C-alpha positions in Angstrom: 112.8 117.2 111.1 110.7 115.6 108.3 109.1 112.4 108.2 106.3 110.6 106.1 104.3 107.3 105.9 102.7 105.8 103.2 99.1 104.0 103.6 97.7 102.3 100.8 94.0 101.4 101.6 91.1 100.8 99.3 88.6 99.6 97.9 85.0 99.7 96.8 81.7 101.1 98.0 79.9 100.4 101.4 76.9 98.8 102.3 76.2 98.7 105.9 78.2 99.5 109.0 79.3 96.8 111.4 81.3 96.0 114.5 85.6 96.5 114.5 87.2 94.1 117.2 91.2 94.4 118.3 93.3 91.5 120.0 96.8 90.5 120.5 97.2 87.2 118.5 99.5 84.2 119.6 102.8 86.5 118.4 101.9 89.3 120.4 100.8 91.3 117.1 98.0 93.7 117.3 94.8 92.6 114.8 91.8 94.2 113.8 88.9 92.7 112.1 85.2 91.4 112.3 85.5 88.0 113.8 88.3 87.5 116.3 89.7 84.1 116.9 87.5 82.3 119.8 90.5 81.9 122.4 91.5 85.7 122.0 90.3 88.4 124.5 89.0 91.1 122.1 87.7 94.5 122.9 85.8 96.5 120.3 86.7 99.6 118.5 84.6 102.6 117.5 85.2 103.0 113.7 83.2 106.1 112.7 81.2 106.0 109.5 83.8 108.5 107.8 81.9 108.3 104.1 82.1 111.3 102.5 84.0 113.4 105.5 86.5 115.0 104.5 86.7 118.5 106.1 87.9 117.2 109.5 91.5 118.8 110.0 92.2 120.2 113.1 94.6 122.9 114.5 98.3 122.2 113.1 96.8 119.6 110.4 96.8 120.9 106.7 95.1 118.6 104.2 96.1 118.8 100.5 93.8 118.4 97.6 93.4 115.0 96.6 95.4 113.8 93.5 93.2 111.7 91.3 94.3 108.9 88.7 91.6 108.0 86.3 91.5 104.6 84.7 89.5 103.9 81.2 86.3 101.5 81.0 84.1 101.0 78.4 81.0 99.5 77.0 77.4 100.0 76.8 76.4 97.6 79.4 77.2 96.8 83.0 78.8 93.2 82.0 81.0 95.3 79.5 81.5 97.8 82.4 82.8 95.4 84.8 84.9 93.1 82.5 86.7 96.5 81.7 87.2 97.3 85.3 88.7 93.8 85.3 91.2 94.9 83.0 92.2 98.5 83.5 91.4 98.9 87.4 94.1 98.9 89.8 95.1 95.9 91.8 94.4 95.7 95.1 96.5 93.6 97.8 93.5 93.4 100.3 91.3 92.1 97.8 93.7 90.3 95.6 92.0 91.4 92.6 91.5 94.6 90.5 89.1 97.1 92.3 86.7 100.1 91.3 88.7 102.2 92.8 91.1 102.9 95.8 92.8 105.4 97.9 96.3 106.0 99.4 96.9 108.5 102.0 100.3 109.6 103.7 101.1 112.0 106.4 104.3 114.1 106.5 105.3 116.0 109.6 107.9 118.6 110.3 108.5 120.2 113.6 111.3 122.7 114.9 113.3 122.3 118.2 113.1 124.6 121.2 115.8 124.2 123.4 115.6 127.6 125.3 115.6 127.3 129.1 117.7 123.7 128.5 116.4 120.4 127.2 114.7 120.1 124.0 110.8 120.7 123.4 109.0 121.0 120.2 108.6 124.4 119.0 106.2 125.0 116.0 105.0 121.8 114.0 102.9 121.2 111.1 101.7 117.7 110.4 100.2 117.5 106.4 97.7 114.7 105.1 98.0 113.7 101.4 95.9 111.6 99.2 95.8 110.0 96.0 92.5 108.2 94.7 92.4 105.8 91.2 88.8 106.2 89.8 87.2 104.9 86.7 86.1 107.2 83.8 83.5 105.8 81.6 84.4 106.3 78.4 81.0 105.8 76.5 78.4 107.3 78.8 76.7 109.4 76.5 75.9 106.4 74.0 75.0 104.0 76.3 71.0 103.3 77.6 69.8 105.6 79.8 69.0 102.8 82.5 72.8 101.9 82.3 73.6 105.3 82.9 71.2 105.8 86.1 73.0 102.7 87.5 76.0 103.9 87.1 75.3 107.2 88.4 74.3 105.8 91.9 77.2 103.0 92.1 79.5 106.1 90.9 78.3 108.6 93.4 78.9 105.4 96.4 82.3 104.6 95.4 83.3 108.8 95.7 81.8 108.9 99.0 83.3 105.6 100.0 86.6 106.6 98.8 86.0 110.1 100.5 86.1 107.7 103.6 89.3 106.8 103.4 90.7 110.0 103.0 89.0 111.3 106.2 90.1 108.2 108.3 93.9 109.8 106.8 93.0 113.1 108.2 92.3 111.5 111.9 95.5 109.8 111.7 96.9 113.5 111.3 94.9 114.7 113.8 96.0 112.3 116.5 99.4 113.2 115.5 99.0 116.6 115.9 97.5 116.3 119.5 100.2 113.8 120.6 102.6 116.7 119.2 101.1 119.3 121.2 101.2 117.2 124.5 104.7 116.2 124.6 107.0 116.8 127.5 110.4 118.4 127.0 113.4 115.9 126.6 116.9 116.0 127.9 118.1 116.1 124.1 116.8 116.8 120.7 118.0 113.6 119.4 116.0 111.4 122.3 112.8 113.3 121.4 113.2 112.9 117.5 113.5 109.0 118.0 110.2 109.1 120.3 108.2 111.4 117.4 109.2 109.1 114.7 107.8 106.0 116.9 104.7 107.9 117.2 104.4 108.8 114.3 105.0 105.5 112.8 102.5 103.8 115.8 99.5 106.0 114.5 100.2 105.8 110.8 100.4 101.9 111.2 97.2 101.7 113.7 95.0 103.6 111.4 96.1 101.5 108.3 94.9 98.6 110.4 91.5 100.3 111.2 91.3 101.4 107.3 91.3 97.8 106.4 89.0 96.6 109.1 86.7 99.4 107.5 86.9 98.2 104.5 86.5 94.4 105.3 83.4 94.9 107.5 81.7 97.2 105.7 80.2 94.4 103.0 81.8 95.8 99.8 80.1 95.2 96.2 81.8 92.1 95.3 79.5 91.7 92.5 80.6 95.2 91.1 78.3 97.1 89.0 75.0 95.6 88.7 
């Protein structure tokens, strides 16, 4: 059986680590954020600083190479570059604007049924983590003033580190799913087993997507862009 789930996460470089909270709203939905409502009973959530950490796969988890999509930016000043990004950069629903960088990750899982001895259990399985990043490519780097190139180099390094952190969150989701699959009990029939695996995969992916969004919100992104 195969299943896939896509998560579009994103955004920009980080400044500082902060606290994330989890609570249930008035409609019974789980929410994550840095400022829970005053009336809500919230609990703190540990959100690891995953910036630049991409080699985290556990047994049963395969991590594919990131697919890159480059968008052009042009100009010889930071003002030119920011203006170019606002034209050519990817649009992000969370920021509700064009952004300097964006990462999407998704996990696929496949497994075999083991029906020996009665009932149905998981035999072998593989969880695969895929990712895609949208990043800028500066066309006029070689003709720009040295001080602008220096600012760009620092900014771009932080951008890449941050986006790789989002990929690492996707890998953590894959690891979590693999651990759940290894620990699943035998079922009376394979149809029930399949249904629970789908539900577990969807729940894990949704939870990590919410944490990933909170990871951006509380990390104080560079809303001013390249300066």
